[in-house]
C-alpha positions in Angstrom: -25.3 22.7 0.2 -25.1 20.1 2.9 -28.9 19.4 2.7 -28.6 19.1 -1.1 -25.8 16.6 -0.8 -27.7 14.6 1.8 -30.8 14.5 -0.5 -28.7 13.4 -3.4 -27.0 10.7 -1.4 -30.4 9.5 -0.1 -31.8 9.4 -3.7 -28.7 7.4 -4.8 -29.1 4.9 -1.9 -32.8 4.4 -2.6 -32.2 3.9 -6.3 -29.4 1.4 -5.6 -31.5 -0.5 -3.0 -34.3 -0.8 -5.6 -31.9 -2.8 -7.8 -30.7 -5.3 -5.2 -29.4 -5.5 -1.7 -25.8 -6.1 -2.7 -25.7 -3.0 -4.8 -27.4 -1.0 -2.0 -24.7 -2.2 0.5 -21.9 -1.3 -2.0 -23.4 2.2 -2.6 -23.9 2.7 1.2 -20.3 1.7 1.9 -19.0 4.1 -0.8 -21.1 6.9 0.7 -19.8 6.2 4.2 -16.2 6.3 3.0 -16.8 9.4 0.9 -18.4 11.1 3.8 -15.8 10.2 6.4 -12.5 10.0 4.5 -10.9 13.3 5.6 -7.4 12.6 4.2 -8.5 11.4 0.8 -6.8 8.0 0.8 -10.1 6.1 0.0 -10.1 4.4 3.4 -11.4 5.1 6.9 -8.9 5.2 9.7 -9.6 5.2 13.5 -10.0 9.0 13.7 -12.3 9.0 10.7 -14.5 6.2 12.0 -14.7 8.0 15.4 -15.8 11.2 13.7 -18.6 9.2 11.8 -19.7 7.6 15.1 -19.8 11.0 16.8 -21.7 12.5 13.9 -24.3 9.8 14.3 -24.5 10.1 18.1 -23.0 13.5 19.1 -21.5 13.2 22.6 -22.4 16.8 23.4 -26.1 16.3 22.7 -26.5 12.6 23.7 -25.0 11.9 27.1 -25.1 9.1 29.5 -24.3 5.4 29.6 -26.9 4.4 27.0 -25.4 6.8 24.4 -21.9 5.8 25.3 -22.9 2.2 24.7 -24.4 3.2 21.3 -21.2 4.9 20.3 -19.2 1.9 21.4 -21.5 -0.6 19.5 -21.4 1.4 16.3 -17.6 1.7 16.4 -17.4 -2.0 17.1 -19.7 -2.7 14.1 -17.4 -0.8 11.8 -14.2 -2.5 13.1 -15.8 -6.0 12.8 -15.6 -5.4 9.1 -11.8 -4.8 9.0 -11.1 -8.1 7.3 -7.3 -7.7 6.9 -7.0 -6.2 10.4 -4.9 -3.3 9.1 -6.8 -0.7 11.1 -8.3 0.9 8.0 -11.7 0.2 6.4 -12.1 0.0 2.6 -15.3 0.2 0.6 -15.2 -3.6 -0.1 -14.8 -4.4 3.6 -17.7 -2.2 4.6 -19.9 -3.6 1.8 -19.6 -7.2 2.9 
């Protein structure tokens, strides 16, 4: 099931990117929120962002200073998009 969902999301992203970059970003942002939003509020909070970061760079498998830095950089990249500084990320914020 997980592989089917991943394949479907990839197909959706590829299709959206073929239309234009803005559409691709919007679709990618929607996918990120849908994949990470555990409480169903349509936003990513700090715990949800941390879970996404750790899914990308699992601490148990990727250890050491380089990987710690990668996790920190990815987390910072998410939070740089928090335009209203409310500690939650929306699809429009991620798509900018």
